[in-house]
N, C-alpha and C positions, 0 to 999 in steps of 0.2 A: 740185669743180665742173666741169661739162662746158663745152663751147664754145657751148652753146645760148643764144640771145638772145631774150628775150620783148619784143615790140613792142606797146605799148598805144596803140591808135589807133582812132578810129571812121571814119577816112578810108581806105577800101580802096585807093584809088589811091596814096596816100602810102605805105601799107604795102608795096604791090607794088614801088614804086620802091626803098624801103629794102631789101627782101628781095633784089632783084637786086644792089644794090651790095654787100651783106654776103655774099651767096652767092658772088659773084666773088672775094671776099677769103677764102673758105673757112669762113665761119660758117654755122651753121644757125639758122633763126629760126622763131618761132611767133607768130601774130597773136592778140592778146587784145583783143576788142572790147567785153567786159563788164569794166570796171575792177575790180569787186569780186572777180573771179576771178583777178586778176593774181598776187597773192602766193601763194594756195594752189596755183596751177598751177606757179609757179616752184619752190615747195618740193617738189612732187610730181615735177617733171621735172628737178630739180637744175640749174636754169638758172644761168648765171654773171652775167647782168645783166638789168635791166629798162630799156628805152628808152621814155620816155613822150612822146607827142605832146601838148605843152602848149598849150592854147588859152585866150584871154582869159576870165577869170571862172570857169574850171573848178577844181573842188576835187580832181580826180583825183590829182594829184601828191601833195598833202598827205595824202590818204587812203592812198595806197600807202606813203608814207614811214612813216606811223603804224603801218600793219599790219606792215611789216618790223621796226620796233622792238618791237612787241608780241610778235612771234614769235621775237625774238632773232636775226633774220637781217640786221640793218642792217650789220654788219661783214663779212658773207659775200657778200651780193648787191650788185653795183654798180648804183647808181641814176643814170640819165642822163636829163636833161631836154632835149628839143628844143623850144626856146621860140619860139612864133609872135609876130609883131609885135603890140604893144600888150598883151602879157601882163605883169602886174605882177611886176617882178623881186623885190619884197619877198617875194612868195609862194614864189618859188624858193629864196630864202635861208632862209626859215622851215622849208622841207622838208628842209634839210640834205642836198641831193643831192650825189653824188660829183662830178659835172661837169654843166655846162649849155652848150648851144650855141645861139646865136641863128640862127634860120632867116631866109633860106636859108643853108645852110652848105656849105663845101667838103667833099666826101666823105672826102678824105684826112685831114682833121683828126679826124673821128670814127674812122676806121680806125686812125690812129696812136694815138689814146687807147685804143681797145679792145685793140690789140696790146700796149701797154705795161701795161695794167691787168689784163686777164684772160689774157694769155699768147699763145702761138703758136696762130694759127687753123688751121694746117695739120694739127693732130692730134698733132704731136710734143709731148712733155711734158718740157720741160727742168726741171732741178732748181730747187726753189723757193728764192728768196733769203730768208734768215732773218737777223733782227737779234736778238742775244742780249744781255741786260743783267740781271745778278743772276740771279734764278730766273725771269725773264720772257723769252719768245720772241715775236717779231713776225714773222708770215708775211705778207709784203707781197702776194704773189700770191693767197694764199688768204684775205686780209683777215681774219686771226684774230690775237688776242693770247692767249697761254697763260701762266699762272703755275703752275708745278709741274704742268703738264698740264691744268689747269682753265681753261676759256675765260673771258674778261672781256668783258662786253657794252659796247661803246663806240659812240657815234654816229660817222658818217663823218668829221666835222670833228675829233672827239677822236682818232680813229684816225690821221688825217693829222698832227695835232700830235705825237702820240706817235712816229710814224714819223720825223718830222723831228728830234725831240729824241734818240731812240735812235741815229739814223744819224750824229749828230755829238755823241756823249755827252761832256759836260764843257765844250763850248763854249756860250757864252751866245748865244741867238738872240733878236734883237729882236722886238718885237711886229709891226713892219712886215714882217720876214722871215717870221714865222709866218702873217701874213695872206696873203702872197703864195703860201704853200705850201698852206694849209688851206682857203681860200675860193676860189670861182670867180673867174676872171680878170675884172677890171673892177668887182668888187663893192665897194661902199662899206661898210667895216667900221670901227667905232670901236675904239680900243685897249681900252676897257673890256670890249668883247665878247670879246676875246682872254682877258682876265683871268677872265671868267665860265667860259669853256670849259676853261681851264687848271685852274680850281678844281674843276670836275666831274671832269676827268681825274685830278687829284691825289687826290681822295677815293676814286675807284674803285681806283686803284693802291694806295693806303694800306690799303684794306680787304683787298686780295688779298695784298699783300706784308708787311703788318704794320709798314711804316715809310714815311716820306715820301721819295720819290726825285726829286722835282722841286724844284730850288733857284730861288728868286726873287732876282733882282738888281734892287734898287730903281732905278726910272727907266731901266732898260736892257732887261731881258727875263727869259728863263727858260733853264734848263739842266738836263740830267740830272745828278744829284749822284753823282759817281763816287768820292767820299771814303768 
């Protein structure tokens, strides 16, 4: 992935402000004012992230998230929501975005997240951090999971759950810890929701690896089974 960022907004003034902030930080941007063109453009231009200007009542975010999953790009393209006042936060959660920021936001928060997520904006390409477990490799910067070289298609939340479990293999992570890692800050998530996503992740990994590698500790949480 390149350092190109796609900004989906129908507000030209807001785009120009974001473009200036991001350009000063070394990122290249492209404006997409027709939401239906967002994912095809990102795929064609090999963009690293989509930043969506979310307005109340709009279906743009959910449509883009669905299109990313449909094309198998959900784990490769970072999806960021800039949430306007009065936007239903439940819609943001349903879209499984990688990160959301409530507007108005401090530019340094967005820039810090981009730097940590898609890498160095200066054009340098540091080596990618890889987590390895059994026959599985997790490329955090490239947002890919490979089993014996074949990619596994995971949702953003499932990817973050796996990253947390692999990063501390063998240790039991509580549901509260996993919620803090995999969901947007401040989101209300029931423990049962964690169980549902872990179940999906477990099935995807079992299909690829041929065995169950996630251990459930009743009333406590989950761990990567290193036995």
